[in-house]
C-alpha positions as CSV (number, residue, x, y, z in Angstrom):
1,M,16.0,37.8,63.1
2,N,14.4,40.7,65.0
3,K,16.1,39.6,68.3
4,L,14.9,36.0,67.8
5,R,17.5,33.2,67.5
6,F,17.0,30.0,65.5
7,S,19.2,27.0,65.8
8,S,19.6,24.3,63.2
9,S,22.2,22.0,61.6
10,R,24.1,22.6,58.4
11,Q,22.6,19.4,57.0
12,T,19.0,20.7,57.5
13,L,19.8,24.1,56.0
14,T,21.5,22.7,53.0
15,R,18.9,20.1,52.2
16,V,17.8,22.1,49.2
17,P,20.7,22.6,46.8
18,D,21.5,26.1,45.4
19,S,19.4,27.8,48.0
20,F,20.0,31.0,50.0
21,F,21.4,28.9,52.9
22,S,23.8,26.8,50.9
23,S,25.2,30.0,49.4
24,L,25.4,31.6,52.9
25,L,27.2,28.7,54.5
26,S,29.6,28.3,51.6
27,G,30.7,31.9,51.9
28,R,29.3,33.0,48.5
29,I,27.1,35.5,50.5
30,S,28.7,37.8,53.0
31,T,27.5,37.4,56.6
32,L,27.1,39.6,59.6
33,K,27.6,37.8,63.0
34,D,26.9,38.9,66.6
35,E,29.2,38.3,69.6
36,T,28.0,34.7,69.9
37,G,28.7,33.9,66.2
38,A,25.0,33.8,65.2
39,I,24.4,34.9,61.7
40,F,22.1,37.9,61.3
41,I,19.4,37.7,58.6
42,D,17.1,40.7,58.1
43,R,13.9,38.9,57.4
44,D,10.5,38.3,59.1
45,P,11.0,35.6,61.8
46,S,7.3,34.6,61.8
47,L,7.6,33.5,58.1
48,F,11.0,31.9,58.6
49,A,9.7,29.5,61.3
50,P,7.4,27.5,59.0
51,I,10.2,27.4,56.3
52,L,12.7,26.0,58.8
53,N,10.1,23.5,59.9
54,F,9.6,22.4,56.3
55,L,13.4,21.9,55.9
56,R,13.4,19.7,59.0
57,T,10.3,17.6,58.4
58,K,9.3,18.2,54.7
59,E,5.9,19.0,56.1
60,L,3.9,22.2,55.9
61,H,1.2,23.2,58.5
62,P,-1.0,25.8,56.7
63,R,-2.8,27.0,59.8
64,S,-2.9,30.8,60.1
65,I,-0.4,31.1,57.3
66,D,-0.8,33.7,54.5
67,V,0.1,31.5,51.5
68,L,1.1,34.4,49.3
69,L,3.4,36.0,51.8
70,L,5.0,32.6,52.6
71,M,5.5,31.8,48.9
72,H,7.3,35.1,48.4
73,E,9.6,34.4,51.4
74,A,10.3,30.9,50.1
75,E,11.2,32.3,46.8
76,F,13.7,34.6,48.5
77,Y,15.3,31.7,50.3
78,G,15.2,29.6,47.1
79,I,13.3,26.7,48.6
80,T,12.0,25.4,45.3
81,P,10.0,22.4,46.6
82,L,8.1,24.6,49.0
83,V,7.5,27.3,46.4
84,R,5.9,24.7,44.1
85,K,3.6,23.5,46.8
86,L,2.5,27.0,47.7
87,Q,1.9,27.9,44.1
88,L,-0.5,25.0,43.8
89,C,-2.3,26.2,46.9
90,D,-2.5,29.7,45.5
91,E,-3.8,28.5,42.1
92,L,-6.3,26.2,43.6
93,D,-9.2,28.6,42.7
94,R,-7.5,30.1,39.6
95,S,-7.6,28.9,36.1
96,S,-6.1,30.0,32.8
97,C,-9.7,29.8,31.5
98,G,-10.9,32.4,34.1
99,N,-14.0,32.1,36.1
100,V,-17.7,31.9,35.2
101,L,-17.6,35.5,33.9
102,F,-14.8,34.9,31.4
103,N,-16.3,34.9,27.9
104,G,-13.5,34.9,25.4
105,Y,-9.9,35.6,24.4
106,L,-8.6,37.4,21.3
107,P,-4.9,36.7,20.8
108,P,-2.6,39.6,19.9
109,A,-3.0,40.9,16.4
110,G,-0.8,39.1,13.9
111,T,2.3,40.5,12.2
112,S,2.4,44.3,12.1
113,P,0.9,45.7,8.9
114,E,3.0,47.5,6.3
115,H,3.5,51.2,6.5
116,R,0.9,53.4,4.9
117,D,2.1,54.8,1.7
118,I,2.1,58.6,1.4
119,H,0.5,59.0,-2.0
120,S,0.5,62.8,-2.2
121,S,3.7,64.6,-2.9
122,C,2.2,67.5,-1.1
123,L,1.7,65.5,2.0
124,Q,5.3,64.2,1.8
125,S,6.6,67.7,1.4
126,N,4.6,69.0,4.4
127,F,5.7,66.0,6.5
128,Q,9.4,66.7,5.6
129,Q,9.0,70.3,6.6
130,F,7.5,69.2,9.9
131,L,10.4,66.9,10.6
132,E,12.9,69.7,9.9
133,S,11.1,72.1,12.2
134,C,10.9,69.6,15.1
135,D,13.5,68.8,17.7
136,L,14.1,65.2,16.7
137,C,15.6,64.4,20.1
138,C,12.1,64.6,21.6
139,L,10.8,61.9,19.3
140,G,11.9,58.9,21.3
141,P,11.2,55.3,20.6
142,I,7.6,54.0,21.0
143,S,7.1,52.3,24.3
144,D,5.4,48.9,24.3
145,P,4.3,49.0,20.6
146,G,2.4,45.7,21.1
147,M,0.3,47.0,24.0
148,V,-3.4,47.7,23.6
149,R,-4.0,51.4,24.0
150,I,-7.7,51.9,23.4
151,V,-10.7,49.6,22.9
152,C,-14.1,51.0,21.6
153,G,-17.3,49.3,20.4
154,H,-20.3,49.9,18.3
155,H,-23.1,47.4,17.7
156,N,-21.4,44.0,17.1
157,W,-18.0,45.5,16.3
158,I,-15.0,46.5,18.4
159,A,-11.9,48.5,17.4
160,V,-8.6,47.8,19.1
161,A,-5.9,50.5,18.8
162,Y,-2.3,49.6,19.2
163,A,0.5,52.2,19.0
164,Q,0.6,52.6,15.2
165,F,-2.3,50.6,13.8
166,V,-5.9,49.7,14.6
167,V,-7.7,46.3,14.2
168,C,-11.5,45.8,13.9
169,Y,-13.3,42.6,15.0
170,R,-16.9,41.5,14.4
171,V,-19.0,38.9,16.3
172,K,-21.6,36.6,14.9
173,E,-23.6,34.0,16.8
174,S,-22.4,31.2,14.5
175,T,-18.8,32.1,14.1
176,G,-17.9,34.1,17.2
177,W,-15.4,37.0,17.0
178,Q,-13.4,37.4,13.8
179,Q,-10.8,39.9,12.7
180,V,-12.2,41.9,9.9
181,F,-9.9,44.9,9.2
182,T,-6.3,45.9,10.0
183,S,-5.2,49.4,9.1
184,P,-1.8,50.2,7.6
185,R,1.0,51.1,10.0
186,L,1.0,54.8,10.7
187,D,3.8,57.3,11.2
188,W,2.6,58.4,14.7
189,V,1.1,57.0,17.9
190,I,-2.7,56.7,18.0
191,D,-4.4,58.7,20.7
192,R,-8.1,58.5,19.8
193,V,-10.3,56.0,18.0
194,A,-13.9,56.2,16.7
195,L,-16.0,53.4,15.2
196,N,-19.3,53.5,13.3
197,A,-20.5,50.0,12.5
198,K,-24.0,51.0,11.4
199,V,-24.1,53.9,9.0
200,M,-27.7,55.1,8.8
201,G,-29.2,56.0,5.4
202,G,-26.7,54.0,3.3
203,S,-25.1,57.0,1.6
204,L,-21.8,55.2,1.5
205,G,-23.3,52.2,-0.4
206,D,-21.5,49.0,0.5
207,N,-18.9,50.9,2.6
208,D,-21.2,51.1,5.5
209,K,-18.6,50.7,8.3
210,M,-16.2,53.5,9.2
211,V,-13.3,53.7,11.6
212,A,-11.2,56.8,12.4
213,V,-8.0,57.4,14.4
214,A,-6.3,60.5,15.6
215,S,-3.0,61.7,17.0
216,G,-2.0,65.2,17.6
217,T,-3.8,67.3,15.0
218,E,-4.1,64.5,12.5
219,I,-7.2,62.4,11.7
220,I,-7.5,59.5,9.2
221,L,-10.8,58.0,8.2
222,W,-11.4,54.6,6.5
223,A,-14.5,53.0,5.1
224,I,-14.5,49.2,5.6
225,C,-15.9,47.1,2.8
226,P,-17.8,43.8,3.3
227,D,-14.7,41.9,2.2
228,G,-12.7,43.5,5.0
229,K,-10.7,45.8,2.8
230,G,-10.4,49.4,3.9
231,N,-10.7,52.4,1.6
232,E,-9.1,55.6,2.9
233,I,-11.7,58.4,2.8
234,G,-9.3,61.1,3.8
235,V,-6.7,62.7,6.0
236,F,-7.9,65.7,7.9
237,S,-6.4,68.2,10.3
238,L,-8.0,70.1,13.2
239,N,-4.9,72.3,13.4
240,V,-4.8,71.8,17.2
241,P,-4.5,68.6,19.2
242,V,-7.6,66.4,18.9
243,E,-8.9,65.6,22.4
244,A,-12.2,63.9,21.4
245,L,-13.1,61.8,18.4
246,F,-16.6,60.3,17.9
247,F,-19.5,59.8,15.4
248,V,-22.9,61.5,15.6
249,G,-24.9,59.4,13.2
250,N,-22.9,59.4,9.9
251,Q,-20.9,62.5,10.8
252,L,-17.4,62.3,12.3
253,I,-16.7,64.9,15.0
254,A,-13.4,66.0,16.4
255,T,-13.1,68.6,19.2
256,S,-10.4,70.4,21.2
257,H,-10.6,72.3,24.4
258,T,-9.1,75.3,22.6
259,G,-12.5,75.9,21.0
260,K,-12.1,74.0,17.7
261,V,-14.7,71.6,16.3
262,G,-14.1,69.6,13.1
263,V,-17.0,68.0,11.3
264,W,-16.8,65.5,8.4
265,N,-20.2,65.3,6.6
266,A,-21.0,61.8,5.1
267,I,-23.3,63.3,2.5
268,T,-21.1,66.0,1.1
269,K,-17.8,64.2,1.9
270,H,-16.6,67.6,3.2
271,W,-14.5,68.4,6.2
272,Q,-15.0,71.7,8.0
273,N,-13.2,73.3,11.0
274,Q,-15.1,75.7,13.2
275,D,-14.0,78.1,15.9
276,V,-16.2,78.3,19.0
277,V,-15.8,79.2,22.6
278,P,-13.2,77.1,24.5
279,I,-14.9,73.8,25.2
280,N,-14.7,71.9,28.5
281,S,-17.3,69.1,27.9
282,Y,-19.6,67.7,25.4
283,D,-22.4,65.2,24.9
284,T,-24.7,64.0,22.1
285,A,-28.5,63.6,21.9
286,G,-29.9,62.2,18.7
287,S,-28.4,64.3,15.9
288,F,-27.4,67.1,18.2
289,L,-23.9,67.9,19.4
290,I,-24.0,69.7,22.8
291,L,-21.0,71.7,24.1
292,G,-20.3,72.9,27.6
293,C,-18.0,75.9,27.4
294,N,-15.8,77.8,29.8
295,N,-17.9,81.0,29.6
296,G,-20.8,79.2,31.4
297,S,-22.9,78.6,28.4
298,I,-24.3,75.4,26.8
299,Y,-24.5,75.3,23.0
300,Y,-25.8,72.9,20.4
301,I,-25.1,72.1,16.7
302,D,-27.5,69.9,14.6
303,V,-24.8,68.0,12.7
304,Q,-27.3,65.9,10.8
305,K,-28.8,68.9,9.0
306,F,-25.2,70.4,8.9
307,P,-26.7,73.9,8.9
308,L,-24.4,76.6,7.4
309,R,-24.9,80.4,7.7
310,M,-25.4,81.8,4.2
311,K,-23.4,85.0,4.8
312,D,-20.1,83.2,5.6
313,N,-20.8,79.4,5.3
314,D,-19.9,78.9,8.9
315,L,-21.7,76.2,11.1
316,L,-24.8,77.5,12.8
317,V,-24.1,77.2,16.6
318,T,-26.9,78.1,19.0
319,E,-26.8,79.0,22.7
320,L,-29.2,76.9,24.7
321,Y,-28.6,77.9,28.3
322,R,-26.3,80.0,30.4
323,D,-25.3,79.1,34.0
324,P,-26.5,81.6,36.5
325,S,-23.0,81.9,38.0
326,E,-21.3,81.8,34.6
327,D,-19.0,79.0,35.9
328,A,-17.3,76.8,33.3
329,I,-19.5,73.8,32.3
330,T,-17.1,70.9,33.0
331,A,-19.5,68.0,32.6
332,L,-22.7,67.3,30.6
333,S,-25.4,64.6,30.5
334,V,-28.6,64.7,28.5
335,Y,-31.6,62.5,29.1
336,L,-34.3,62.3,26.5
337,T,-37.6,61.1,28.0
338,P,-40.0,58.8,26.1
339,K,-42.2,60.8,23.7
340,T,-45.4,61.7,25.7
341,S,-47.2,63.9,23.1
342,D,-47.2,64.9,19.5
343,S,-45.2,68.0,20.4
344,G,-42.1,66.1,21.3
345,N,-39.9,64.9,24.1
346,W,-38.9,66.4,27.5
347,I,-35.2,67.1,27.4
348,E,-33.4,66.9,30.8
349,I,-29.8,68.1,31.1
350,A,-27.6,67.6,34.1
351,Y,-24.3,69.5,34.2
352,G,-21.5,70.2,36.5
353,T,-19.3,73.3,36.8
354,S,-15.7,74.2,37.7
355,S,-16.9,75.4,41.2
356,G,-18.3,71.9,42.0
357,T,-22.0,72.8,41.5
358,V,-24.4,70.3,40.0
359,R,-27.5,71.6,38.2
360,V,-30.5,70.0,36.4
361,I,-32.4,71.9,33.7
362,V,-35.4,70.8,31.8
363,Q,-37.0,71.7,28.4
364,H,-40.8,71.2,28.1
365,P,-42.1,70.5,24.6
366,E,-44.7,73.2,25.1
367,T,-42.1,75.8,26.1
368,V,-39.5,75.3,23.4
369,G,-39.4,79.0,22.6
370,S,-38.5,80.1,26.1
371,G,-35.5,77.8,26.6
372,P,-34.7,75.3,29.4
373,Q,-35.7,76.0,33.0
374,L,-33.5,75.5,36.0
375,F,-34.9,72.5,38.0
376,Q,-32.5,71.6,40.8
377,T,-29.1,72.7,42.2
378,F,-26.7,70.7,44.4
379,S,-23.6,72.2,45.9
380,V,-22.0,69.1,47.4
381,H,-18.5,69.1,45.6
382,R,-15.6,71.3,46.5
383,S,-13.6,70.4,43.4
384,P,-14.6,70.7,39.7
385,V,-17.1,68.2,38.5
386,T,-15.4,65.9,35.9
387,K,-18.2,63.5,35.1
388,I,-22.0,63.5,35.4
389,M,-24.7,61.1,34.4
390,L,-28.5,61.5,34.4
391,S,-30.2,58.2,33.9
392,E,-33.7,56.9,34.4
393,K,-33.3,56.3,38.1
394,H,-30.2,58.1,39.3
395,L,-28.2,61.2,39.1
396,I,-24.4,60.6,39.4
397,S,-21.6,63.1,39.6
398,V,-17.9,62.7,39.9
399,C,-15.5,65.5,41.0
400,A,-11.7,65.9,40.7
401,D,-11.1,65.0,44.3
402,N,-9.7,61.5,43.5
403,N,-12.9,60.6,41.6
404,H,-15.3,61.4,44.5
405,V,-18.8,60.2,43.5
406,R,-22.1,61.5,44.8
407,T,-25.4,59.8,43.8
408,W,-29.1,60.8,44.1
409,T,-32.2,58.9,43.3
410,V,-34.4,60.4,40.7
411,T,-38.2,60.4,41.0
412,R,-40.2,60.2,37.8
413,F,-43.9,60.5,36.9
414,R,-44.9,59.1,33.5
415,G,-41.3,59.1,32.5
416,M,-40.7,62.8,33.4
417,I,-38.6,64.0,36.3
418,S,-40.7,65.0,39.3
419,T,-40.4,67.2,42.3
420,Q,-42.4,64.9,44.5
421,P,-40.5,63.8,46.5
422,G,-37.7,65.0,44.3
423,S,-34.1,63.8,44.0
424,T,-32.8,62.4,47.3
425,P,-29.1,61.7,48.3
426,L,-28.2,58.1,48.0
427,T,-24.5,57.4,48.5
428,S,-21.0,58.9,48.5
429,F,-17.8,57.0,47.6
430,K,-14.5,57.2,45.7
431,I,-13.1,55.4,42.7
432,L,-9.4,55.7,43.5
433,S,-7.3,55.3,40.4
434,L,-3.6,56.1,40.0
435,D,-2.4,56.9,36.5
436,D,1.0,56.2,35.0
437,I,3.0,59.2,33.9
438,D,5.4,57.5,31.5
439,G,2.6,55.9,29.5
440,H,3.6,52.3,30.2
441,G,0.3,51.7,31.9
442,G,-1.8,52.5,28.9
443,C,-3.5,55.5,27.2
444,A,-5.7,57.8,29.3
445,A,-8.4,57.6,26.7
446,G,-8.5,53.8,27.1
447,T,-8.9,53.7,30.9
448,E,-12.0,55.8,31.5
449,I,-13.8,54.8,34.8
450,G,-17.3,55.3,33.3
451,P,-20.1,55.2,34.2
452,Y,-20.9,52.6,31.5
453,G,-24.2,51.3,30.4
454,E,-27.6,52.3,29.0
455,R,-29.5,55.0,30.8
456,D,-32.5,52.8,31.5
457,E,-30.3,50.1,33.1
458,Q,-28.0,49.7,36.0
459,Q,-24.7,51.4,35.2
460,V,-21.2,50.5,36.4
461,F,-17.8,52.0,37.1
462,I,-14.6,50.2,36.2
463,Q,-11.8,50.7,38.7
464,R,-8.2,50.1,38.0
465,V,-6.3,51.1,41.1
466,V,-2.7,51.1,39.9
467,P,-1.3,51.1,36.3
468,D,0.6,47.8,36.4
469,T,-2.1,45.5,37.6
470,D,-4.0,42.5,36.2
471,K,-7.2,43.2,38.2
472,L,-10.2,45.4,37.7
473,Y,-13.1,46.1,40.1
474,V,-16.6,46.4,38.6
475,R,-18.7,48.6,40.9
476,L,-22.4,49.7,40.6
477,S,-22.5,53.4,39.8
478,S,-25.6,53.9,42.0
479,N,-24.1,52.8,45.3
480,G,-20.5,51.9,44.7
481,K,-20.9,48.3,45.7
482,R,-18.6,45.8,44.1
483,L,-20.4,43.8,41.5
484,C,-17.5,41.6,40.7
485,E,-13.7,41.7,40.1
486,V,-11.9,40.3,37.1
487,R,-8.3,39.1,36.8
488,S,-6.4,38.6,33.7
489,V,-6.4,34.9,32.7
490,D,-2.7,35.1,31.6
491,G,-1.4,37.4,34.3
492,T,-0.6,40.2,31.9
493,S,-1.2,43.9,32.9
494,I,-4.5,45.5,31.9
495,T,-3.8,48.6,29.8
496,A,-7.3,49.5,28.4
497,F,-10.9,48.6,29.0
498,V,-14.4,49.4,27.9
499,V,-17.9,48.2,28.6
500,H,-20.1,47.5,25.5
501,E,-23.3,45.8,24.7
502,C,-23.3,43.3,21.7
503,E,-26.3,41.7,20.0
504,G,-25.0,38.2,20.0
505,S,-28.2,36.6,18.7
506,S,-30.7,37.4,16.0
507,R,-33.4,35.3,17.6
508,I,-36.7,37.0,18.5
509,G,-36.8,38.1,22.1
510,S,-33.0,37.9,22.6
511,R,-31.5,40.9,24.3
512,P,-28.1,42.4,23.9
513,R,-25.5,41.2,26.4
514,R,-23.1,43.5,28.2
515,Y,-19.4,42.7,28.1
516,L,-16.3,44.1,29.7
517,F,-13.5,44.2,27.1
518,S,-10.0,44.4,28.6
519,G,-6.9,45.1,26.5
520,H,-3.5,43.9,27.8
521,S,0.2,44.7,27.7
522,N,0.8,41.7,25.4
523,G,-1.7,42.9,22.8
524,S,-4.5,40.4,23.7
525,I,-8.2,41.2,24.4
526,Q,-10.1,39.4,27.1
527,M,-13.9,39.5,27.4
528,W,-16.1,39.2,30.6
529,D,-19.8,38.7,30.7
530,L,-21.3,41.5,32.9
531,T,-24.9,40.4,32.1
532,T,-24.2,37.2,34.0
533,A,-22.6,39.1,36.8
534,M,-25.7,41.2,37.1
535,E,-28.0,38.2,37.1
536,I,-25.9,36.5,39.8
537,A,-25.9,39.7,41.9
538,G,-29.7,39.9,41.6
539,K,-30.1,36.4,43.0
540,V,-27.9,36.9,46.1
541,D,-27.1,39.9,48.2
542,I,-24.1,41.8,46.9
543,K,-21.3,41.9,49.4
544,A,-20.9,45.2,51.3
545,L,-17.5,45.6,49.7
546,G,-17.0,48.5,47.4
547,G,-13.6,49.2,46.0
548,P,-10.5,47.4,47.2
549,T,-10.3,46.7,51.0
550,E,-7.3,48.1,53.0
551,E,-5.5,44.7,52.6
552,E,-6.2,44.6,48.9
553,L,-5.1,48.2,48.4
554,L,-1.8,47.5,50.2
555,E,-1.3,44.4,48.1
556,L,-1.9,46.5,44.9
557,L,0.4,49.3,46.1
558,D,3.2,46.8,46.6
559,Q,3.3,46.5,42.8
560,C,3.5,50.3,42.3
561,D,6.1,53.0,42.9
562,L,3.9,56.0,44.0
563,A,6.6,58.4,42.9
564,L,6.0,57.4,39.3
565,T,2.2,57.7,39.3
566,R,-0.2,60.6,39.2
567,T,-3.7,60.7,40.6
568,P,-6.8,61.1,38.3
569,D,-6.6,64.0,35.9
570,M,-8.8,67.0,36.6
571,S,-10.8,65.9,33.6
572,P,-11.0,62.2,33.5
573,A,-14.6,62.0,32.5
574,A,-16.1,61.3,29.2
575,S,-18.3,64.3,29.7
576,L,-15.2,66.3,30.5
577,T,-13.1,64.8,27.8
578,H,-11.1,67.9,27.5
579,S,-11.8,69.9,30.6
580,S,-8.5,71.7,30.1
581,R,-6.3,73.1,32.7
582,N,-6.1,76.1,30.6
583,S,-9.8,77.0,30.7
584,I,-11.2,76.3,34.1
585,S,-10.0,78.2,37.1
586,D,-6.8,78.8,39.1
587,T,-8.3,76.8,42.0
588,A,-9.1,73.9,39.8
589,G,-5.6,73.9,38.4
590,L,-4.1,73.9,41.9
591,D,-6.4,71.1,43.0
592,A,-5.2,69.0,40.1
593,G,-1.6,69.7,41.1
594,R,-2.2,68.7,44.6
595,Q,-3.9,65.4,43.9
596,S,-0.8,63.2,44.5
597,L,-0.6,64.7,48.0
598,A,-4.4,64.1,48.4
599,V,-4.0,60.4,47.8
600,C,-1.1,60.3,50.2
601,S,-3.2,61.9,52.9
602,E,-6.1,59.6,52.2
603,L,-3.9,56.5,52.5
604,E,-2.4,57.8,55.7
605,A,-5.9,58.4,57.2
606,R,-7.3,55.0,56.1
607,L,-4.2,52.8,56.7
608,G,-2.1,54.7,59.2
609,L,0.8,54.8,56.7
610,R,3.5,57.4,56.1
611,M,4.1,58.1,52.4
612,Q,7.2,59.4,50.9
613,S,7.3,63.1,50.1
614,S,8.5,62.3,46.6
615,F,4.9,61.3,45.8
616,S,3.9,64.9,45.5
617,A,6.6,65.6,42.9
618,L,4.9,65.7,39.5
619,P,6.2,66.6,36.1
620,A,5.7,70.1,35.1
621,A,3.3,69.1,32.4
622,C,0.9,67.8,34.9
623,L,0.8,71.2,36.7
624,S,0.7,73.3,33.6
625,T,-1.3,76.5,33.6
626,P,-2.3,78.8,30.8
627,S,1.0,80.6,31.3
628,S,3.0,77.5,30.7
629,S,5.0,77.1,27.5
630,S,3.2,75.9,24.4
631,S,5.2,72.6,24.5
632,A,4.0,71.8,28.0
633,A,0.5,72.6,27.0
634,A,0.7,70.3,24.0
635,A,2.1,67.5,26.1
636,A,-0.7,67.9,28.6
637,S,-3.3,67.8,26.0
638,M,-1.9,64.7,24.5
639,R,-2.3,63.0,27.9
640,R,-5.8,64.3,28.4
641,P,-8.4,61.5,28.2
642,A,-10.7,61.4,25.2
643,S,-14.4,61.6,26.0
644,A,-15.8,58.2,25.2
645,A,-18.7,58.3,27.7
646,P,-22.1,59.8,27.4
647,S,-22.4,63.2,29.0
648,P,-25.3,64.6,27.0
649,A,-26.5,68.1,26.9
650,P,-28.1,69.8,24.0
651,S,-26.7,73.2,23.8
652,P,-26.5,75.8,21.0
653,L,-23.3,77.6,20.4
654,S,-22.8,80.9,18.7
655,A,-20.5,80.3,15.8
656,A,-17.2,82.1,15.2
657,R,-15.7,82.2,11.8
658,S,-12.6,80.1,11.2
659,P,-10.7,79.0,8.2
660,R,-11.6,75.5,7.0
661,S,-8.9,72.9,6.4
662,N,-8.5,70.6,3.4
663,V,-8.0,66.9,3.5
664,S,-4.3,67.2,2.8
665,S,-2.5,67.9,6.0
666,P,1.0,67.0,7.3
667,R,1.4,63.8,9.1
668,R,2.6,63.9,12.7
669,P,5.1,61.3,14.0
670,L,4.9,60.2,17.7
671,T,4.2,63.6,19.3
672,S,2.3,66.7,18.5
673,P,4.7,69.6,17.5
674,T,4.9,72.5,19.8
675,S,4.2,74.8,17.0
676,E,0.7,73.4,16.7
677,S,-0.3,74.6,20.1
678,P,-2.9,77.3,19.8
679,S,-1.9,80.8,20.6
680,N,-3.7,82.8,23.2
681,E,-4.7,85.4,20.6
682,N,-6.6,82.8,18.6
683,V,-8.5,81.3,21.6
684,P,-10.9,83.7,23.3
685,G,-10.5,84.1,27.0
686,Q,-7.4,82.1,27.5
687,E,-5.0,84.5,29.0
688,S,-5.7,83.3,32.5
689,P,-8.0,80.7,33.9
690,A,-9.5,83.1,36.4
691,S,-10.5,85.6,33.8
692,S,-11.6,83.2,31.1
693,S,-15.2,83.1,31.9
694,S,-15.4,86.9,32.4
695,T,-13.7,87.7,29.2
696,S,-15.4,85.1,27.0
697,P,-17.9,86.5,24.6
698,K,-21.5,86.3,25.8
699,P,-23.8,86.1,22.8
700,H,-27.5,86.6,23.2
701,M,-29.9,83.7,22.7
702,N,-29.7,82.3,19.2
703,E,-27.0,84.7,18.0
704,T,-24.9,83.4,15.2
705,S,-21.6,85.2,15.9
706,F,-19.4,85.9,18.9
């Protein structure tokens, strides 16, 4: 072995039956011998030495031995007694009940529900026409149907999306978590989920819980009754792939980067589609939906009032602010300060652009008529900003360069942002995360890195380094330090995760507790108490560790074929839920295409490794540009993560007239049809990314048409 010779007897080597050595000496394994007759074995001699000593003496000296590496080597040689001893050593600090942060386990959902009946002959006819128009060879089998794809939460409820159905759970202090609702089995794979567990105003009567799912262009909305039965409210179509699905109050909102917004109004029970400027990011603030668009403008819609223009019954979309450089608004975050006067709140909006610029604008209550004023500008990113978060104490931005994070401290006076001493740089770090191309590692919408948490509290990032892993790193968003790490209690891969606060107790003075919910490849849900992790971290100094160390990173990469993964999408953020490759810039698109190479270079620099060149080979869909075929664009948009995180920014958008769709729309199986991809002539400024901002319409303030 590596020029080292070991001598032993046949009796010693064959002491364990059916091992590598018994097969070798009996001739069942071919051998290669040198001129002296010694058998060559291409293994590590430093690990073979303690194994040979164990065969001789049945003793193991653990000094300076890596238990995990030695166990893998013993498994190769088939030394079962040694493997069992090393497994006990490795599991000494592990338990199937997890650690002190482990809070609960929800087993995989029961038997799959029945298929949803297609009641309408019109729907059935449309669906049949769709099947006839599709190339059926592209509709392959569903991979991992029992895998958790998305987890989302609202109040004391969570919704868990599997491939073709969704399950809702509710927690009570007395009974714990209970399964409340299971949807019928659908004809297509779920890509987006939205949950509303506290409908304000009670317009739905007893049906005061709602859950919606989307795939491709289709959306189904259910109302959940107190007895757990679900009433289907309707099936809606956005006519283009749905890239974000969420509730603003009682209203269900669906958006697409192509410039489509769909709104279901809980009062009128009416679904309306609206054409707007191509959308790169969004956020919500109160009853306002704020849109960041590729023409450099921020718009807003008051969805609670559901304002319609009298002349054409279109939504009233108002422009709030235009970027001085007219760069695409790729990330948004709105912070509403506590009310300080009768005239209203200060509104603070942080946004990022396709050029990497971060800006903060503020709206004074006394100057509502004059619009927001530019407050600060930071030019610290060289790639498009994909996420941004303005909280009480910090400003956090993430760019497309492998989730590079920059943070600043925010100074406030009486709750309002202050220039004395102003925002000061705090830290710079990365949240390295490799995504799975073939979808076996989960759904992109279910693996958002964050930041998660309320804006007046410490927020966290969740880091999953490789797709097929049972470990997550929880890191403080303000400085990147590792708060804790969680490992699956049953060893299954983590395919989805979300951080959510639940009101576990109704006692006076009790506060909501923050939990990390992880969905797994076997369909189970595991819960981790981050409030306890925060309390423990507050009592002791947090380790200087951030993400995985070099040794931990190498261990994780051992489980992953880099040629089969892609680095973070150009728009992984919640705020950039659909920062489309079609609507930013040529530079941004090229950056996204080169991200695999960037990870390769980073690993070489940190670890002195040489990566295979095959790592830079990505599917064409990942590098699609506006000139790509419509099918590639549809595939790319289906992989684009849905925005589940808060990136607020109240912005008015001038409305463009568009046909409204009815509730009856064809069902989509498995994949979005290529024919649904929006044509360039219907989407303003989409001929080329470079010219999109210059050719996009530029309405004046408060105009109502493009």
